[in-house]
All heavy atoms as a GROMACS GRO file, in nm:
protein
  612
    1MET      N    1  -0.774   0.373  -0.219
    1MET     CA    2  -0.795   0.419  -0.079
    1MET      C    3  -0.727   0.323   0.015
    1MET      O    4  -0.733   0.196  -0.002
    1MET     CB    5  -0.947   0.425  -0.053
    1MET     CG    6  -0.977   0.462   0.088
    1MET     SD    7  -1.155   0.474   0.124
    1MET     CE    8  -1.204   0.300   0.124
    2THR      N    9  -0.649   0.367   0.111
    2THR     CA   10  -0.594   0.283   0.213
    2THR      C   11  -0.645   0.329   0.349
    2THR      O   12  -0.683   0.447   0.378
    2THR     CB   13  -0.439   0.297   0.225
    2THR    OG1   14  -0.409   0.438   0.242
    2THR    CG2   15  -0.373   0.251   0.095
    3THR      N   16  -0.662   0.234   0.440
    3THR     CA   17  -0.709   0.259   0.572
    3THR      C   18  -0.661   0.146   0.665
    3THR      O   19  -0.620   0.037   0.613
    3THR     CB   20  -0.859   0.274   0.581
    3THR    OG1   21  -0.900   0.319   0.710
    3THR    CG2   22  -0.932   0.140   0.547
    4ALA      N   23  -0.667   0.171   0.791
    4ALA     CA   24  -0.626   0.062   0.887
    4ALA      C   25  -0.745   0.041   0.990
    4ALA      O   26  -0.804   0.144   1.028
    4ALA     CB   27  -0.500   0.096   0.957
    5VAL      N   28  -0.770  -0.076   1.020
    5VAL     CA   29  -0.862  -0.115   1.129
    5VAL      C   30  -0.782  -0.202   1.225
    5VAL      O   31  -0.745  -0.310   1.195
    5VAL     CB   32  -0.986  -0.195   1.078
    5VAL    CG1   33  -1.076  -0.233   1.191
    5VAL    CG2   34  -1.056  -0.108   0.970
    6GLY      N   35  -0.754  -0.138   1.334
    6GLY     CA   36  -0.658  -0.208   1.431
    6GLY      C   37  -0.523  -0.217   1.364
    6GLY      O   38  -0.472  -0.106   1.313
    7GLU      N   39  -0.462  -0.333   1.356
    7GLU     CA   40  -0.335  -0.349   1.289
    7GLU      C   41  -0.350  -0.399   1.146
    7GLU      O   42  -0.251  -0.414   1.079
    7GLU     CB   43  -0.251  -0.446   1.366
    7GLU     CG   44  -0.207  -0.398   1.502
    7GLU     CD   45  -0.114  -0.492   1.572
    7GLU    OE1   46  -0.140  -0.613   1.570
    7GLU    OE2   47  -0.015  -0.448   1.628
    8VAL      N   48  -0.475  -0.419   1.097
    8VAL     CA   49  -0.489  -0.467   0.961
    8VAL      C   50  -0.499  -0.344   0.865
    8VAL      O   51  -0.573  -0.254   0.883
    8VAL     CB   52  -0.623  -0.544   0.951
    8VAL    CG1   53  -0.645  -0.593   0.810
    8VAL    CG2   54  -0.622  -0.662   1.049
    9VAL      N   55  -0.408  -0.351   0.759
    9VAL     CA   56  -0.411  -0.246   0.659
    9VAL      C   57  -0.493  -0.292   0.538
    9VAL      O   58  -0.475  -0.397   0.481
    9VAL     CB   59  -0.264  -0.215   0.617
    9VAL    CG1   60  -0.259  -0.111   0.504
    9VAL    CG2   61  -0.174  -0.175   0.730
   10HIS      N   62  -0.587  -0.201   0.500
   10HIS     CA   63  -0.680  -0.233   0.388
   10HIS      C   64  -0.646  -0.148   0.273
   10HIS      O   65  -0.624  -0.024   0.293
   10HIS     CB   66  -0.824  -0.219   0.432
   10HIS     CG   67  -0.864  -0.306   0.539
   10HIS    ND1   68  -0.917  -0.430   0.525
   10HIS    CD2   69  -0.861  -0.283   0.675
   10HIS    CE1   70  -0.937  -0.487   0.640
   10HIS    NE2   71  -0.911  -0.397   0.734
   11LEU      N   72  -0.652  -0.198   0.151
   11LEU     CA   73  -0.642  -0.127   0.028
   11LEU      C   74  -0.767  -0.153  -0.049
   11LEU      O   75  -0.803  -0.270  -0.073
   11LEU     CB   76  -0.513  -0.171  -0.046
   11LEU     CG   77  -0.490  -0.105  -0.178
   11LEU    CD1   78  -0.467   0.046  -0.162
   11LEU    CD2   79  -0.366  -0.166  -0.242
   12VAL      N   80  -0.837  -0.051  -0.090
   12VAL     CA   81  -0.962  -0.065  -0.166
   12VAL      C   82  -0.956   0.015  -0.293
   12VAL      O   83  -0.920   0.133  -0.292
   12VAL     CB   84  -1.080  -0.020  -0.083
   12VAL    CG1   85  -1.209  -0.040  -0.161
   12VAL    CG2   86  -1.090  -0.100   0.050
   13ASP      N   87  -0.989  -0.049  -0.407
   13ASP     CA   88  -1.001   0.018  -0.534
   13ASP      C   89  -1.151   0.048  -0.551
   13ASP      O   90  -1.226  -0.042  -0.590
   13ASP     CB   91  -0.942  -0.067  -0.644
   13ASP     CG   92  -0.954  -0.003  -0.785
   13ASP    OD1   93  -1.029   0.101  -0.799
   13ASP    OD2   94  -0.886  -0.045  -0.873
   14VAL      N   95  -1.194   0.167  -0.531
   14VAL     CA   96  -1.335   0.200  -0.537
   14VAL      C   97  -1.389   0.196  -0.683
   14VAL      O   98  -1.512   0.189  -0.694
   14VAL     CB   99  -1.369   0.341  -0.469
   14VAL    CG1  100  -1.324   0.341  -0.318
   14VAL    CG2  101  -1.295   0.455  -0.538
   15VAL      N  102  -1.305   0.200  -0.778
   15VAL     CA  103  -1.351   0.188  -0.915
   15VAL      C  104  -1.384   0.051  -0.958
   15VAL      O  105  -1.492   0.027  -1.012
   15VAL     CB  106  -1.248   0.253  -1.011
   15VAL    CG1  107  -1.289   0.235  -1.155
   15VAL    CG2  108  -1.225   0.405  -0.980
   16THR      N  109  -1.300  -0.046  -0.920
   16THR     CA  110  -1.314  -0.186  -0.960
   16THR      C  111  -1.382  -0.270  -0.857
   16THR      O  112  -1.430  -0.382  -0.884
   16THR     CB  113  -1.186  -0.253  -1.002
   16THR    OG1  114  -1.104  -0.266  -0.881
   16THR    CG2  115  -1.113  -0.178  -1.106
   17GLY      N  116  -1.388  -0.220  -0.734
   17GLY     CA  117  -1.454  -0.297  -0.628
   17GLY      C  118  -1.355  -0.402  -0.569
   17GLY      O  119  -1.386  -0.485  -0.490
   18SER      N  120  -1.222  -0.391  -0.608
   18SER     CA  121  -1.119  -0.482  -0.561
   18SER      C  122  -1.076  -0.438  -0.422
   18SER      O  123  -1.074  -0.320  -0.393
   18SER     CB  124  -1.004  -0.488  -0.654
   18SER     OG  125  -1.043  -0.532  -0.781
   19ALA      N  126  -1.033  -0.534  -0.342
   19ALA     CA  127  -0.986  -0.508  -0.208
   19ALA      C  128  -0.874  -0.602  -0.169
   19ALA      O  129  -0.862  -0.706  -0.218
   19ALA     CB  130  -1.101  -0.513  -0.103
   20ALA      N  131  -0.787  -0.556  -0.081
   20ALA     CA  132  -0.682  -0.631  -0.028
   20ALA      C  133  -0.650  -0.596   0.117
   20ALA      O  134  -0.686  -0.491   0.160
   20ALA     CB  135  -0.553  -0.615  -0.112
   21ALA      N  136  -0.584  -0.689   0.189
   21ALA     CA  137  -0.551  -0.662   0.327
   21ALA      C  138  -0.422  -0.720   0.369
   21ALA      O  139  -0.386  -0.829   0.321
   21ALA     CB  140  -0.671  -0.716   0.415
   22LEU      N  141  -0.350  -0.653   0.449
   22LEU     CA  142  -0.226  -0.701   0.516
   22LEU      C  143  -0.264  -0.718   0.664
   22LEU      O  144  -0.304  -0.626   0.734
   22LEU     CB  145  -0.116  -0.599   0.508
   22LEU     CG  146  -0.036  -0.588   0.385
   22LEU    CD1  147   0.052  -0.468   0.381
   22LEU    CD2  148   0.046  -0.714   0.369
   23THR      N  149  -0.239  -0.840   0.712
   23THR     CA  150  -0.277  -0.868   0.855
   23THR      C  151  -0.152  -0.924   0.926
   23THR      O  152  -0.097  -1.020   0.879
   23THR     CB  153  -0.386  -0.972   0.859
   23THR    OG1  154  -0.499  -0.927   0.784
   23THR    CG2  155  -0.432  -0.999   1.005
   24PRO      N  156  -0.106  -0.862   1.042
   24PRO     CA  157   0.007  -0.919   1.111
   24PRO      C  158  -0.028  -1.050   1.178
   24PRO      O  159  -0.130  -1.057   1.255
   24PRO     CB  160   0.036  -0.810   1.212
   24PRO     CG  161  -0.089  -0.736   1.234
   24PRO     CD  162  -0.164  -0.748   1.100
   25VAL      N  163   0.050  -1.155   1.150
   25VAL     CA  164   0.024  -1.289   1.207
   25VAL      C  165   0.157  -1.348   1.236
   25VAL      O  166   0.238  -1.376   1.142
   25VAL     CB  167  -0.057  -1.382   1.118
   25VAL    CG1  168  -0.072  -1.519   1.171
   25VAL    CG2  169  -0.189  -1.323   1.083
   26ASP      N  170   0.188  -1.382   1.367
   26ASP     CA  171   0.312  -1.451   1.402
   26ASP      C  172   0.435  -1.391   1.342
   26ASP      O  173   0.522  -1.470   1.283
   26ASP     CB  174   0.298  -1.605   1.374
   26ASP     CG  175   0.186  -1.665   1.451
   26ASP    OD1  176   0.153  -1.625   1.557
   26ASP    OD2  177   0.123  -1.762   1.388
   27GLY      N  178   0.451  -1.262   1.337
   27GLY     CA  179   0.568  -1.200   1.287
   27GLY      C  180   0.572  -1.181   1.128
   27GLY      O  181   0.669  -1.122   1.077
   28GLY      N  182   0.465  -1.226   1.064
   28GLY     CA  183   0.463  -1.209   0.922
   28GLY      C  184   0.339  -1.120   0.884
   28GLY      O  185   0.263  -1.081   0.969
   29TRP      N  186   0.328  -1.093   0.757
   29TRP     CA  187   0.215  -1.010   0.708
   29TRP      C  188   0.152  -1.074   0.587
   29TRP      O  189   0.182  -1.039   0.475
   29TRP     CB  190   0.265  -0.866   0.668
   29TRP     CG  191   0.308  -0.782   0.788
   29TRP    CD1  192   0.423  -0.788   0.854
   29TRP    CD2  193   0.222  -0.687   0.852
   29TRP    NE1  194   0.423  -0.700   0.954
   29TRP    CE2  195   0.301  -0.636   0.959
   29TRP    CE3  196   0.097  -0.639   0.830
   29TRP    CZ2  197   0.257  -0.534   1.039
   29TRP    CZ3  198   0.054  -0.540   0.911
   29TRP    CH2  199   0.129  -0.481   1.014
   30PRO      N  200   0.068  -1.177   0.609
   30PRO     CA  201   0.006  -1.241   0.493
   30PRO      C  202  -0.085  -1.147   0.418
   30PRO      O  203  -0.147  -1.060   0.475
   30PRO     CB  204  -0.075  -1.361   0.556
   30PRO     CG  205  -0.060  -1.352   0.699
   30PRO     CD  206   0.034  -1.238   0.734
   31LEU      N  207  -0.093  -1.162   0.278
   31LEU     CA  208  -0.176  -1.081   0.195
   31LEU      C  209  -0.313  -1.153   0.164
   31LEU      O  210  -0.299  -1.277   0.139
   31LEU     CB  211  -0.100  -1.050   0.072
   31LEU     CG  212   0.030  -0.985   0.072
   31LEU    CD1  213   0.097  -0.979  -0.057
   31LEU    CD2  214   0.013  -0.849   0.128
   32ARG      N  215  -0.418  -1.088   0.169
   32ARG     CA  216  -0.540  -1.138   0.119
   32ARG      C  217  -0.599  -1.044   0.019
   32ARG      O  218  -0.581  -0.922   0.040
   32ARG     CB  219  -0.641  -1.162   0.233
   32ARG     CG  220  -0.596  -1.266   0.328
   32ARG     CD  221  -0.696  -1.282   0.446
   32ARG     NE  222  -0.708  -1.158   0.523
   32ARG     CZ  223  -0.814  -1.097   0.561
   32ARG    NH1  224  -0.936  -1.152   0.534
   32ARG    NH2  225  -0.814  -0.985   0.640
   33GLY      N  226  -0.669  -1.088  -0.079
   33GLY     CA  227  -0.732  -0.995  -0.169
   33GLY      C  228  -0.853  -1.058  -0.244
   33GLY      O  229  -0.871  -1.186  -0.245
   34GLY      N  230  -0.931  -0.975  -0.299
   34GLY     CA  231  -1.045  -1.020  -0.382
   34GLY      C  232  -1.091  -0.915  -0.481
   34GLY      O  233  -1.055  -0.798  -0.465
   35GLY      N  234  -1.163  -0.954  -0.577
   35GLY     CA  235  -1.217  -0.863  -0.676
   35GLY      C  236  -1.144  -0.890  -0.811
   35GLY      O  237  -1.057  -0.970  -0.825
   36PRO      N  238  -1.190  -0.808  -0.915
   36PRO     CA  239  -1.133  -0.832  -1.043
   36PRO      C  240  -0.984  -0.794  -1.061
   36PRO      O  241  -0.917  -0.840  -1.159
   36PRO     CB  242  -1.217  -0.751  -1.141
   36PRO     CG  243  -1.275  -0.644  -1.048
   36PRO     CD  244  -1.287  -0.707  -0.913
   37VAL      N  245  -0.929  -0.704  -0.974
   37VAL     CA  246  -0.790  -0.661  -0.985
   37VAL      C  247  -0.708  -0.712  -0.868
   37VAL      O  248  -0.752  -0.700  -0.756
   37VAL     CB  249  -0.790  -0.511  -0.992
   37VAL    CG1  250  -0.644  -0.455  -0.999
   37VAL    CG2  251  -0.865  -0.449  -1.110
   38ARG      N  252  -0.601  -0.767  -0.897
   38ARG     CA  253  -0.506  -0.813  -0.792
   38ARG      C  254  -0.417  -0.699  -0.748
   38ARG      O  255  -0.310  -0.673  -0.801
   38ARG     CB  256  -0.418  -0.934  -0.846
   38ARG     CG  257  -0.508  -1.050  -0.883
   38ARG     CD  258  -0.429  -1.161  -0.937
   38ARG     NE  259  -0.333  -1.204  -0.839
   38ARG     CZ  260  -0.304  -1.328  -0.802
   38ARG    NH1  261  -0.371  -1.429  -0.855
   38ARG    NH2  262  -0.214  -1.357  -0.712
   39LEU      N  263  -0.469  -0.631  -0.644
   39LEU     CA  264  -0.407  -0.502  -0.605
   39LEU      C  265  -0.265  -0.523  -0.555
   39LEU      O  266  -0.174  -0.441  -0.599
   39LEU     CB  267  -0.492  -0.436  -0.499
   39LEU     CG  268  -0.631  -0.397  -0.546
   39LEU    CD1  269  -0.706  -0.335  -0.429
   39LEU    CD2  270  -0.628  -0.294  -0.656
   40TRP      N  271  -0.237  -0.618  -0.476
   40TRP     CA  272  -0.098  -0.627  -0.420
   40TRP      C  273   0.000  -0.662  -0.531
   40TRP      O  274   0.110  -0.614  -0.534
   40TRP     CB  275  -0.092  -0.732  -0.309
   40TRP     CG  276  -0.160  -0.690  -0.183
   40TRP    CD1  277  -0.261  -0.754  -0.120
   40TRP    CD2  278  -0.136  -0.570  -0.108
   40TRP    NE1  279  -0.299  -0.685  -0.008
   40TRP    CE2  280  -0.222  -0.568   0.001
   40TRP    CE3  281  -0.050  -0.463  -0.121
   40TRP    CZ2  282  -0.224  -0.465   0.096
   40TRP    CZ3  283  -0.051  -0.359  -0.026
   40TRP    CH2  284  -0.131  -0.365   0.080
   41GLU      N  285  -0.050  -0.743  -0.626
   41GLU     CA  286   0.034  -0.780  -0.741
   41GLU      C  287   0.074  -0.651  -0.818
   41GLU      O  288   0.190  -0.634  -0.866
   41GLU     CB  289  -0.035  -0.879  -0.832
   41GLU     CG  290   0.050  -0.930  -0.944
   41GLU     CD  291  -0.020  -1.037  -1.022
   41GLU    OE1  292  -0.052  -1.139  -0.959
   41GLU    OE2  293  -0.040  -1.021  -1.138
   42ARG      N  294  -0.024  -0.561  -0.840
   42ARG     CA  295   0.002  -0.441  -0.908
   42ARG      C  296   0.104  -0.349  -0.836
   42ARG      O  297   0.188  -0.280  -0.898
   42ARG     CB  298  -0.123  -0.363  -0.938
   42ARG     CG  299  -0.211  -0.418  -1.047
   42ARG     CD  300  -0.301  -0.327  -1.098
   42ARG     NE  301  -0.379  -0.380  -1.211
   42ARG     CZ  302  -0.474  -0.319  -1.272
   42ARG    NH1  303  -0.515  -0.199  -1.232
   42ARG    NH2  304  -0.531  -0.374  -1.373
   43ILE      N  305   0.095  -0.349  -0.706
   43ILE     CA  306   0.183  -0.268  -0.621
   43ILE      C  307   0.324  -0.327  -0.638
   43ILE      O  308   0.424  -0.255  -0.657
   43ILE     CB  309   0.137  -0.270  -0.477
   43ILE    CG1  310   0.016  -0.183  -0.464
   43ILE    CG2  311   0.252  -0.215  -0.387
   43ILE    CD1  312  -0.055  -0.189  -0.329
   44LEU      N  313   0.332  -0.459  -0.629
   44LEU     CA  314   0.464  -0.523  -0.640
   44LEU      C  315   0.532  -0.497  -0.781
   44LEU      O  316   0.653  -0.473  -0.790
   44LEU     CB  317   0.459  -0.670  -0.606
   44LEU     CG  318   0.431  -0.698  -0.464
   44LEU    CD1  319   0.410  -0.851  -0.445
   44LEU    CD2  320   0.541  -0.651  -0.372
   45VAL      N  321   0.448  -0.508  -0.883
   45VAL     CA  322   0.498  -0.483  -1.017
   45VAL      C  323   0.543  -0.338  -1.031
   45VAL      O  324   0.658  -0.311  -1.089
   45VAL     CB  325   0.390  -0.513  -1.130
   45VAL    CG1  326   0.422  -0.461  -1.265
   45VAL    CG2  327   0.363  -0.660  -1.131
   46ALA      N  328   0.472  -0.243  -0.973
   46ALA     CA  329   0.513  -0.104  -0.979
   46ALA      C  330   0.644  -0.083  -0.903
   46ALA      O  331   0.733  -0.013  -0.949
   46ALA     CB  332   0.405  -0.014  -0.911
   47TYR      N  333   0.658  -0.152  -0.789
   47TYR     CA  334   0.775  -0.142  -0.708
   47TYR      C  335   0.898  -0.197  -0.791
   47TYR      O  336   1.004  -0.143  -0.791
   47TYR     CB  337   0.760  -0.223  -0.576
   47TYR     CG  338   0.884  -0.234  -0.494
   47TYR    CD1  339   0.926  -0.124  -0.414
   47TYR    CD2  340   0.951  -0.347  -0.486
   47TYR    CE1  341   1.034  -0.132  -0.336
   47TYR    CE2  342   1.067  -0.367  -0.404
   47TYR     CZ  343   1.106  -0.254  -0.330
   47TYR     OH  344   1.216  -0.267  -0.253
   48GLU      N  345   0.879  -0.311  -0.850
   48GLU     CA  346   0.983  -0.376  -0.930
   48GLU      C  347   1.016  -0.281  -1.054
   48GLU      O  348   1.129  -0.280  -1.100
   48GLU     CB  349   0.944  -0.511  -0.974
   48GLU     CG  350   0.948  -0.612  -0.857
   48GLU     CD  351   0.888  -0.744  -0.899
   48GLU    OE1  352   0.843  -0.763  -1.013
   48GLU    OE2  353   0.890  -0.835  -0.808
   49GLY      N  354   0.912  -0.218  -1.104
   49GLY     CA  355   0.935  -0.127  -1.214
   49GLY      C  356   1.032  -0.008  -1.180
   49GLY      O  357   1.089   0.055  -1.263
   50LEU      N  358   1.031   0.018  -1.051
   50LEU     CA  359   1.126   0.126  -1.001
   50LEU      C  360   1.264   0.065  -0.974
   50LEU      O  361   1.339   0.125  -0.908
   50LEU     CB  362   1.067   0.190  -0.870
   50LEU     CG  363   0.939   0.264  -0.888
   50LEU    CD1  364   0.885   0.307  -0.748
   50LEU    CD2  365   0.952   0.386  -0.974
   51ARG      N  366   1.283  -0.059  -1.019
   51ARG     CA  367   1.409  -0.127  -1.000
   51ARG      C  368   1.434  -0.165  -0.853
   51ARG      O  369   1.545  -0.156  -0.805
   51ARG     CB  370   1.525  -0.052  -1.058
   51ARG     CG  371   1.517  -0.038  -1.212
   51ARG     CD  372   1.636   0.017  -1.268
   51ARG     NE  373   1.614   0.050  -1.410
   51ARG     CZ  374   1.593   0.173  -1.456
   51ARG    NH1  375   1.588   0.269  -1.379
   51ARG    NH2  376   1.571   0.189  -1.584
   52SER      N  377   1.329  -0.203  -0.779
   52SER     CA  378   1.336  -0.245  -0.644
   52SER      C  379   1.422  -0.150  -0.559
   52SER      O  380   1.526  -0.187  -0.509
   52SER     CB  381   1.389  -0.385  -0.626
   52SER     OG  382   1.303  -0.473  -0.700
   53PRO      N  383   1.376  -0.019  -0.545
   53PRO     CA  384   1.459   0.079  -0.472
   53PRO      C  385   1.480   0.042  -0.327
   53PRO      O  386   1.400  -0.022  -0.267
   53PRO     CB  387   1.374   0.207  -0.491
   53PRO     CG  388   1.240   0.158  -0.509
   53PRO     CD  389   1.248   0.023  -0.581
   54ALA      N  390   1.591   0.088  -0.276
   54ALA     CA  391   1.629   0.067  -0.139
   54ALA      C  392   1.529   0.147  -0.049
   54ALA      O  393   1.478   0.253  -0.090
   54ALA     CB  394   1.767   0.109  -0.111
   55PRO      N  395   1.507   0.104   0.070
   55PRO     CA  396   1.413   0.173   0.159
   55PRO      C  397   1.448   0.320   0.178
   55PRO      O  398   1.364   0.410   0.194
   55PRO     CB  399   1.419   0.099   0.293
   55PRO     CG  400   1.460  -0.042   0.254
   55PRO     CD  401   1.551  -0.019   0.131
   56GLU      N  402   1.581   0.356   0.182
   56GLU     CA  403   1.620   0.494   0.210
   56GLU      C  404   1.587   0.588   0.094
   56GLU      O  405   1.599   0.710   0.109
   56GLU     CB  406   1.764   0.502   0.245
   56GLU     CG  407   1.863   0.456   0.141
   56GLU     CD  408   1.897   0.308   0.147
   56GLU    OE1  409   1.826   0.236   0.224
   56GLU    OE2  410   1.989   0.265   0.074
   57THR      N  411   1.544   0.535  -0.022
   57THR     CA  412   1.511   0.626  -0.130
   57THR      C  413   1.362   0.675  -0.116
   57THR      O  414   1.321   0.758  -0.197
   57THR     CB  415   1.522   0.551  -0.268
   57THR    OG1  416   1.436   0.439  -0.278
   57THR    CG2  417   1.663   0.503  -0.291
   58PHE      N  418   1.289   0.616  -0.024
   58PHE     CA  419   1.150   0.661   0.000
   58PHE      C  420   1.148   0.774   0.107
   58PHE      O  421   1.238   0.780   0.194
   58PHE     CB  422   1.062   0.547   0.052
   58PHE     CG  423   1.038   0.443  -0.055
   58PHE    CD1  424   1.131   0.339  -0.077
   58PHE    CD2  425   0.927   0.454  -0.136
   58PHE    CE1  426   1.101   0.242  -0.170
   58PHE    CE2  427   0.901   0.354  -0.237
   58PHE     CZ  428   0.988   0.248  -0.248
   59THR      N  429   1.056   0.862   0.094
   59THR     CA  430   1.033   0.965   0.194
   59THR      C  431   0.889   0.966   0.239
   59THR      O  432   0.802   0.919   0.176
   59THR     CB  433   1.068   1.106   0.138
   59THR    OG1  434   0.991   1.130   0.027
   59THR    CG2  435   1.215   1.114   0.105
   60LEU      N  436   0.871   1.014   0.366
   60LEU     CA  437   0.740   1.023   0.420
   60LEU      C  438   0.699   1.169   0.431
   60LEU      O  439   0.774   1.251   0.485
   60LEU     CB  440   0.735   0.957   0.563
   60LEU     CG  441   0.605   0.956   0.637
   60LEU    CD1  442   0.507   0.858   0.557
   60LEU    CD2  443   0.625   0.904   0.779
   61HIS      N  444   0.582   1.206   0.374
   61HIS     CA  445   0.529   1.339   0.374
   61HIS      C  446   0.392   1.336   0.442
   61HIS      O  447   0.317   1.238   0.430
   61HIS     CB  448   0.514   1.394   0.232
   61HIS     CG  449   0.640   1.397   0.162
   61HIS    ND1  450   0.720   1.516   0.151
   61HIS    CD2  451   0.707   1.311   0.088
   61HIS    CE1  452   0.825   1.490   0.083
   61HIS    NE2  453   0.824   1.365   0.039
   62VAL      N  454   0.362   1.443   0.507
   62VAL     CA  455   0.229   1.456   0.570
   62VAL      C  456   0.161   1.578   0.503
   62VAL      O  457   0.209   1.686   0.509
   62VAL     CB  458   0.229   1.479   0.724
   62VAL    CG1  459   0.098   1.495   0.776
   62VAL    CG2  460   0.308   1.362   0.789
   63TYR      N  461   0.053   1.549   0.423
   63TYR     CA  462  -0.030   1.649   0.367
   63TYR      C  463  -0.164   1.592   0.344
   63TYR      O  464  -0.185   1.473   0.356
   63TYR     CB  465   0.040   1.703   0.231
   63TYR     CG  466   0.061   1.597   0.133
   63TYR    CD1  467  -0.032   1.570   0.032
   63TYR    CD2  468   0.183   1.527   0.131
   63TYR    CE1  469  -0.014   1.472  -0.066
   63TYR    CE2  470   0.199   1.424   0.032
   63TYR     CZ  471   0.106   1.401  -0.064
   63TYR     OH  472   0.124   1.308  -0.159
   64ASP      N  473  -0.261   1.679   0.302
   64ASP     CA  474  -0.397   1.636   0.284
   64ASP      C  475  -0.451   1.555   0.401
   64ASP      O  476  -0.525   1.458   0.384
   64ASP     CB  477  -0.412   1.551   0.155
   64ASP     CG  478  -0.392   1.633   0.026
   64ASP    OD1  479  -0.406   1.754   0.030
   64ASP    OD2  480  -0.359   1.566  -0.073
   65GLY      N  481  -0.407   1.598   0.518
   65GLY     CA  482  -0.465   1.534   0.641
   65GLY      C  483  -0.404   1.401   0.672
   65GLY      O  484  -0.460   1.331   0.768
   66GLY      N  485  -0.296   1.361   0.614
   66GLY     CA  486  -0.233   1.229   0.655
   66GLY      C  487  -0.102   1.209   0.596
   66GLY      O  488  -0.050   1.280   0.508
   67PRO      N  489  -0.037   1.092   0.632
   67PRO     CA  490   0.094   1.057   0.586
   67PRO      C  491   0.093   0.989   0.450
   67PRO      O  492  -0.006   0.920   0.410
   67PRO     CB  493   0.143   0.958   0.688
   67PRO     CG  494   0.017   0.889   0.738
   67PRO     CD  495  -0.089   1.001   0.732
   68HIS      N  496   0.189   1.019   0.363
   68HIS     CA  497   0.205   0.956   0.229
   68HIS      C  498   0.344   0.912   0.207
   68HIS      O  499   0.444   0.982   0.242
   68HIS     CB  500   0.172   1.062   0.123
   68HIS     CG  501   0.032   1.113   0.122
   68HIS    ND1  502  -0.027   1.194   0.221
   68HIS    CD2  503  -0.068   1.083   0.036
   68HIS    CE1  504  -0.158   1.207   0.192
   68HIS    NE2  505  -0.181   1.147   0.082
   69LEU      N  506   0.362   0.793   0.160
   69LEU     CA  507   0.492   0.740   0.131
   69LEU      C  508   0.524   0.776  -0.023
   69LEU      O  509   0.446   0.755  -0.105
   69LEU     CB  510   0.500   0.589   0.141
   69LEU     CG  511   0.632   0.512   0.132
   69LEU    CD1  512   0.722   0.562   0.244
   69LEU    CD2  513   0.611   0.372   0.140
   70ARG      N  514   0.642   0.836  -0.039
   70ARG     CA  515   0.671   0.882  -0.180
   70ARG      C  516   0.809   0.833  -0.218
   70ARG      O  517   0.893   0.804  -0.148
   70ARG     CB  518   0.681   1.033  -0.175
   70ARG     CG  519   0.560   1.103  -0.118
   70ARG     CD  520   0.486   1.196  -0.199
   70ARG     NE  521   0.499   1.191  -0.341
   70ARG     CZ  522   0.476   1.293  -0.413
   70ARG    NH1  523   0.443   1.409  -0.361
   70ARG    NH2  524   0.486   1.283  -0.548
   71HIS      N  525   0.820   0.812  -0.350
   71HIS     CA  526   0.944   0.776  -0.421
   71HIS      C  527   0.960   0.871  -0.534
   71HIS      O  528   0.866   0.908  -0.598
   71HIS     CB  529   0.946   0.633  -0.464
   71HIS     CG  530   1.079   0.589  -0.520
   71HIS    ND1  531   1.115   0.613  -0.648
   71HIS    CD2  532   1.182   0.531  -0.455
   71HIS    CE1  533   1.239   0.564  -0.664
   71HIS    NE2  534   1.278   0.518  -0.549
   72PRO      N  535   1.084   0.920  -0.567
   72PRO     CA  536   1.102   1.021  -0.669
   72PRO      C  537   1.047   0.967  -0.805
   72PRO      O  538   1.015   1.056  -0.888
   72PRO     CB  539   1.258   1.041  -0.676
   72PRO     CG  540   1.305   0.990  -0.548
   72PRO     CD  541   1.206   0.890  -0.493
   73GLN      N  542   1.046   0.843  -0.827
   73GLN     CA  543   0.999   0.794  -0.961
   73GLN      C  544   0.856   0.729  -0.958
   73GLN      O  545   0.816   0.670  -1.056
   73GLN     CB  546   1.100   0.681  -1.015
   73GLN     CG  547   1.234   0.741  -1.028
   73GLN     CD  548   1.332   0.632  -1.068
   73GLN    OE1  549   1.315   0.515  -1.033
   73GLN    NE2  550   1.445   0.666  -1.141
   74GLY      N  551   0.790   0.743  -0.851
   74GLY     CA  552   0.652   0.684  -0.840
   74GLY      C  553   0.552   0.772  -0.774
   74GLY      O  554   0.595   0.878  -0.723
   75PRO      N  555   0.428   0.739  -0.780
   75PRO     CA  556   0.327   0.820  -0.716
   75PRO      C  557   0.326   0.806  -0.568
   75PRO      O  558   0.379   0.713  -0.513
   75PRO     CB  559   0.195   0.760  -0.774
   75PRO     CG  560   0.229   0.612  -0.800
   75PRO     CD  561   0.374   0.619  -0.845
   76GLY      N  562   0.273   0.903  -0.495
   76GLY     CA  563   0.256   0.898  -0.353
   76GLY      C  564   0.155   0.798  -0.310
   76GLY      O  565   0.057   0.784  -0.380
   77LEU      N  566   0.178   0.728  -0.208
   77LEU     CA  567   0.084   0.628  -0.152
   77LEU      C  568   0.030   0.677  -0.020
   77LEU      O  569   0.108   0.687   0.075
   77LEU     CB  570   0.156   0.493  -0.141
   77LEU     CG  571   0.070   0.381  -0.082
   77LEU    CD1  572  -0.053   0.347  -0.161
   77LEU    CD2  573   0.150   0.262  -0.048
   78PRO      N  574  -0.098   0.712  -0.008
   78PRO     CA  575  -0.151   0.753   0.124
   78PRO      C  576  -0.146   0.637   0.217
   78PRO      O  577  -0.177   0.521   0.181
   78PRO     CB  578  -0.292   0.792   0.092
   78PRO     CG  579  -0.317   0.767  -0.045
   78PRO     CD  580  -0.196   0.712  -0.114
   79LEU      N  581  -0.103   0.663   0.336
   79LEU     CA  582  -0.086   0.556   0.440
   79LEU      C  583  -0.197   0.574   0.545
   79LEU      O  584  -0.240   0.683   0.570
   79LEU     CB  585   0.053   0.565   0.508
   79LEU     CG  586   0.177   0.547   0.416
   79LEU    CD1  587   0.298   0.571   0.494
   79LEU    CD2  588   0.166   0.407   0.352
   80PRO      N  589  -0.240   0.458   0.603
   80PRO     CA  590  -0.340   0.466   0.707
   80PRO      C  591  -0.282   0.538   0.828
   80PRO      O  592  -0.161   0.532   0.861
   80PRO     CB  593  -0.377   0.324   0.737
   80PRO     CG  594  -0.254   0.244   0.692
   80PRO     CD  595  -0.197   0.322   0.580
   81GLN      N  596  -0.365   0.611   0.900
   81GLN     CA  597  -0.322   0.672   1.023
   81GLN      C  598  -0.355   0.568   1.136
   81GLN      O  599  -0.470   0.538   1.160
   81GLN     CB  600  -0.399   0.798   1.056
   81GLN     CG  601  -0.364   0.901   0.941
   81GLN     CD  602  -0.434   1.039   0.967
   81GLN    OE1  603  -0.473   1.065   1.078
   81GLN    NE2  604  -0.451   1.110   0.863
   82LEU      N  605  -0.254   0.524   1.208
   82LEU     CA  606  -0.266   0.422   1.311
   82LEU      C  607  -0.285   0.487   1.447
   82LEU      O  608  -0.248   0.592   1.470
   82LEU     CB  609  -0.149   0.331   1.314
   82LEU     CG  610  -0.124   0.251   1.183
   82LEU    CD1  611   0.002   0.174   1.190
   82LEU    CD2  612  -0.240   0.164   1.151
   0.00000   0.00000   0.00000
């Protein structure tokens, strides 16, 4: 599950209880996380598994009540509505 509170993007794995957050600070986006699964690490591994695709290979779709980031070789990622 992804959601945003203000400018902070939260990722929560409701099965394992793991959580992570991206927070804008001084032009950067530090990552924080907790729980038994390192969620951001899994996302980065999945991204690298797609051979680090260029940004233009992703598309944005709106369905199921919100935006989703998609890549032809990977699953859709629901994005928070800001």
